[in-house]
N, C-alpha and C positions, 0 to 999 in steps of 0.2 A: 253455487254463487248466483244470486238473484240478478236478473236483468232489469234495472230500473227504467229502461227505455222501451220495454216491451209494450206493444199495442194490444188492445183487446182482440180476442179471436175474431177473424173474419174482417177486420178493419185495417186499413193502411193509413197511417197519419204521417205528417211531415216530421222528420226527426231533427230536433234542434242541433245546431252545430256546437261542439264542445269548446267554444272559444275560451271560457274561463279555465277549464281543465288544461287546455293547451298552454295558455299564458302562465298558469301556476307552475307548469313543468318547464316552460321555455325560459322564463325570466331568470330564475336561478341558474339554469344551464348556460344562458348567454353570459352572465357574469362570471360563472366558473370557467367557461371556455375562453373568454377574452383575457382572463387573468394570466393564461399561459403565454400567449404571444406578447402581452404587455410586458411581462418579465423579460422576454427576448428583446423587446424594444429598449428596455433599460440597459441590457447588455450592449446593444448597438449604440445607444446614446452615450453611455460611459466611455466606450471605445472611441466613438466619434469625437469626444471632447478631450479625452485624456490619453489617447494613443495615436498611432499613425494610420494612414490609409491601408498599409500592408496588414496591420493588426485587424482593422475593421473588415477588410476583404477576406482575410484568412478565417475569421470567426464566421462570416457569412457562408463561406465555402464549407467549413467544418460543420456548422449547424445544419446546412442543407444535407450533408452526407449523413449525419447522425439522425436527422429527421427522416430521411429516406429509409434508413435501416430500422429505426424504431417504429415508424409508421407501418412498416410491413407487419409488425406485431400488434397493431391496433385492433386486429380481429378479436383479441381477447376481450376488449371492452364491448364492441358491438355484438359479438357472438354471445357473450354473457347476458347482455341486455335482451336480445331477441329470445334466447332460450328460456331465461328466467321469466320474462314477461309473458310468453306464450304458456308456460307452465302455470303461472298464477292466473292467467285468463281462463285456463281450463280447470282451475280450482285445485291444482296439485302442488301444495306447499312443500311437501317432502321432495318432490321432483325438482323444485326450484333450488333447494339447498344442494341436491346432488349435482346440479349443473355448476354451481359455484365450486364444489369440490373438484370436479373434473377440470374446470378451467384453472384452478389453482395448481393442480398437479401438472398440467400442461405448461403453465408459467414456470414452474420449478425446473422442468426438463429443458425448456428452451434457454433458461438462464445459464444452466451448466454448459450447454453446447456453445452458447455465445461467449462466455467468459474464457473458454478454451480457444475458440477459433478467431476471436477479434484481433489478436496480435498479428495474425497473417492477413486477415481480410481487410482491415482498415487501411494499412499501408498500400495494399494492392489497388484498392479503389482510388485512393488519392493519387497514386502513380499514374492512373489512367486519366483522371479528371483535371489534373493541374501539372504544368511544367515544373521542373526542378527549380527551387529557389526559396527565398525567405517565406513567401506566402504559403507554399506547400508545407514547409517545415512547421510553421506556426499552426496551420490547420491540422496537421498530424497530431501534434501534442494536444491540442484542444479536443480532437475527436476521440483519442484514446482515453483521456480523462473522463469525458462524458460517457464513454462506453461502459465504464465501470458501474454506472447507475442503472443499467438495463433491468436487473432483477427488481429494483425498487419501482421502476416504471410499470413493469408487468403486474406486480402485486396491486398497485394503485388502479390499473386498468380493470382488473377483475373486480375489485371492490366497487369502483364507480359504476361498472356495468350492472352489477347486482342491484345497486340502489336505483339506478334509472329504470331497470326492468320492473322494479317494485313501485314505479311512479313516484320516486323520491329524488329530486334533483337538488335538494337543499344540502344534503350531506356532501355530495361531490363539490358543491360550492365552497363549503367550509374547508375541505381538503385542498382544493386548488388555490383558495385565497391564502391559506397558511403557507403553502409552498411558494406562491408568488412573492409574498412579503419577505419570506426568508431569502429568496433568491435576490431580491432587490437589495436587502441589507448586506448580504454577503458580497454581492457584486460591487456595490459602491465602496465597500471596505477594501476588497482585494484589488479592484481595478483603479478606482479613484483614489483610495487612501494609500495603498502599498505600491501601486503602479506595476502590477504583475501582468497587465495586458491580456492577451488571449488566454493564457493558462489560468489567470485569476478568474476570468469569466467562467471558464470550465469548472474550476473547483467550487465556485459559488453555486452553479447550477447542480453539480453533483451533491453538495450538502443539502440543498433544498429538496431535491427529489427523494433522498433517503428519509428526511424528516416527514415528507408527505406520505410515504409508504407506511411509516410507523403509525402515524395518525390514522390512516385509512383502516389498518387492521384493528386498531383499538376501537374505532367507531363502529365497525361491522360487528365485532364481538358484543359491544354494548347494546346494539339494536336487536340482537337475536334473543328470543325467549329461551326458556330452559330446554324445551323439546327440540328447538332448532339447533341449539348448541350441542345437544346430545347427538343429533343427526350429523352435524358437521365433524364431530370427533370420531364418528364411526366410519372407519375406512375398510371394514370387512364385509359390509352388507352386499348381498348379491346384486342389488339394483344398481350399485355404483359401477359394476362392470358392464352394464348396458348403457346405451345412449352415446357411446363414443363415436359411432358411425355418423350420427347427426351432427355432433360437434365438429368432427374432422372434415366432413363434407362442406358444412357451412364455412368453417374457418379456412379451408383450403381454397375455396373459390374466392372468398373475400381477400385472402392474402395475395392471390394472383392479381386481383383487381387493384389492390392497393400498391403492389409492387410496380405495376405499370404506371400508375398515376404519380407515385413518388419518384420513380425513375425519371419521369418527365420534369418534375420540379427540380431534382438534382442537376439535370442537364441545364436547365435554365439558370440555376445558380452558378454552376461551374463554368459555363461557356464564356463568362466575362473574363476569366483568367487568360483566355486566348487573345483578348484584345489589349486591355491595360488595367492597372490597379483601380483606376477611377470607375471603370465600367463594372468591374467585379464588386466594388463597394456599393455602387448605385443599385445593382441588381439585388444585393443583400438587403438594402433598405426597402426596396419595392416588394421583395418576398416577405419581409416582416409585416408590411402593410397588408399584403395578401392574406397572411395568417390571421391578422386581426379581423379582416372581413369574413374569412372562412369560419372562424370560431363564433363570430356573432351570428352568422347564418345557421351554424350548426345547433344553436340553442333551440330553434323551432324544429330542426331536423331531429334532435334528440326527443322532443315532445312527440313528433310523428312516430318515431321508433316505439316509444312506450305505449302510446294509444293504439297504434296499429297492431303491436304484438299482442295486447290483451284482446283486441277484437278478433285477430286471427286465431288465437288460442281457443276462443269460444265459437269460432266460425260464424261471427255476426257480421255479415256483409254491410248492412246499413250503417253500423258503427264504424266500420272500416272506411266507407266513403265519407262519413261525417268528419272523421279524424283527418283525412286527406285534405278536404276543403278547408277546415278550420286552421290548419297549419300553413296552407299555401298563401292565404290572404296576407298575414303579417310578414311573411318572407318576401313578398313582392315589395312591401313598404320598406323593409330593411335594406333590400338591394338598392332601391332608388335613393334612400337617404345616405347610404354609404358612398355611392357614386357622387352625389352632390357634395358631400363633405370633403371627399378626397380632392375634388376639383377646386372648390372654393377656397379651401384651407391649405392648398399645396405648399405655399411659401412658409407659413408658420410651422407646418408639420416637419418640413425639411430643416428649418432652423432649429427645431427642438432635437432633431436626431443627429445633426452633424454641423460643424462649423468649418469643414473643409470645402473651400470654394469650388474646386474642380469636381468633387463628388456631387455637390448640389447642382452644378450646371449639367452634368451628365444625367442625373436623375430627372431633372425637369425636361430634358429632351425626350425621355421615354414615358413621361407621366400620363399621357392620355391612355395608354394601355392599362396601367394599374387603376386609373380612375374608372374605366369602363368595366373592369372585371366583376365587381359585385352585381352590377345590373345584368350582365350577360350570364353569370353563372349561378344565380340564386336557385333556378329551377333544378340544377344538378344536385345541389345540396338537399333540397326538399325531397326529390325523388329518391335520393340515396337513403334518407331516413325511412321513407315509405317501404322501399324494397327490403331494407334491413329488418324492420319491424316484422314484416311478413315472412322473414327467413328465406328469401329468395336471392341469395348472393350469387348463384349461378347465372341468373339473368343479368346481374350487375357486371359480372366478369365478361360476358359476351358483349354487352354494350360498350364496355371500356376497351376491349380488343378492337372493335370497329373504330372507336374514336381515336385511339393512339396509333394503331398500326395502319389504319385506313386513311387517316387525315393528318395527324401531327407529324409522323415520320416522313410521309411524302412531301409535306410542305418544307421540312428542314432539308431534305435532299434537294428539292427544287431550289431553295435559297443558296445552298452550297454550290450549285451548278451555275449560278449567275456569274457574269464577268468579274464583278467585284468580290465574289465569295460571300459566305454567310455573314450577315450582320446581326447586331443585337436587335435591330428592328424586325428582321425576319423571325427571330426566335420568339419575340413577344407577340407578334401577329399570329404565329402558329399556336402559341399557348392560349391566346384569347379565343381563337377558332376552335381549339380542342374543347374548351369549356362550353361553347355554344352547341357543339355537336353532341356532347354528353347529354344535354337536355333532350335533343331529338331522339337519340338512341334509347334512352330510358323511357321516354314517352311512348315510343313505338312498342315497347314491351309491356306497357301498363295493362292493356286488356287481358293479356295472358295472366298477369299477376292477380287480377280480380277473380279470374276463374279458379286459381289455386286457393284463394281465401275461402271461396264458396265451397270448395271440395278439398280440404286439407289432406295431405298424404298421411 
């Protein structure tokens, strides 16, 4: 694979930043990523207008639980992106297909385990997170229905990861858009039309996720050439038995990191049930807005993954630094823009999401926290993409352990020890601080990351 940026022998020239390449990858990824939480916002809006605060809060709780459980498996997307991207950067097309096969086999095994264990695991989790009552019952029904779509989600993650690793974010956009539109249509019909409440929202999302998985498989097969299809069909080749160590090490560390982060998010979502239905519902709305911000920021993080993975696979340190800088600049702008939007448009945003006065009043009370979150946390999403592209999920796990166990948990314990007990304000302050500390811990590990790119294992 020729390096179009190579300088003449003996000369060092300034390397242009790949702004256009980053934008070409990021813009479809942003649209693709935002489509997912926007569908969730339609769920929230439909319930906010056609159901009760109990339904709205229950879906917020159930969605947080299912997101926590499903996000733990998101290593399949990022792991596939990193491994496929680094293989292609090194010119190994066959190796890239083998990585897709291994990820697909792992997805199948995880699906079987999940479909057997979910009937005991989900009720146990909700028993811990919420007190007995209508909200927990509705959240349980919602979560069990959504759990049935995990195999579809895992297939979609593998396919999306393979395309992003190949520097193609347009196909994941097609998949996500189709899924989001299907979710919106089904949700409005089942919740708004038939009045099925939380269960209707769950079945709508279930149907859309299986539609997305079917489309993803069809598009992947269509994009492969004859030789790649033959490789993908061959499950007896000896090379397929190798490479599992790299896959499992990467995915294990990333899974641990994601479990810590999503456990925090689930706690933030569920703690409102300890106060009142309005706080639970307000937190659900705020977390949906956090998801919109995170997916928008993840667009350039996805671009950083793909560009860094190719540079790391070829051990090109100048290309690595160029990709890092080119993706950082627009992410700063996105963080600033989202914070400004959330603050200036807070009234119309809330009006669109719910017409329940008590929920709107409660959400406005804690609005400064959600408005500041994009500005504080953009660096964490950016560095996540850089570290994932370079395949260094172990460093990410170490940084997350410091942030969660060394900062977030002590702040929650301190809040609970106060005379008035833990408040929702304590929880959101700890969450905002966690995101700031993530930037510091990942930044501290960056010099070590650069050395590993220069001398790959």
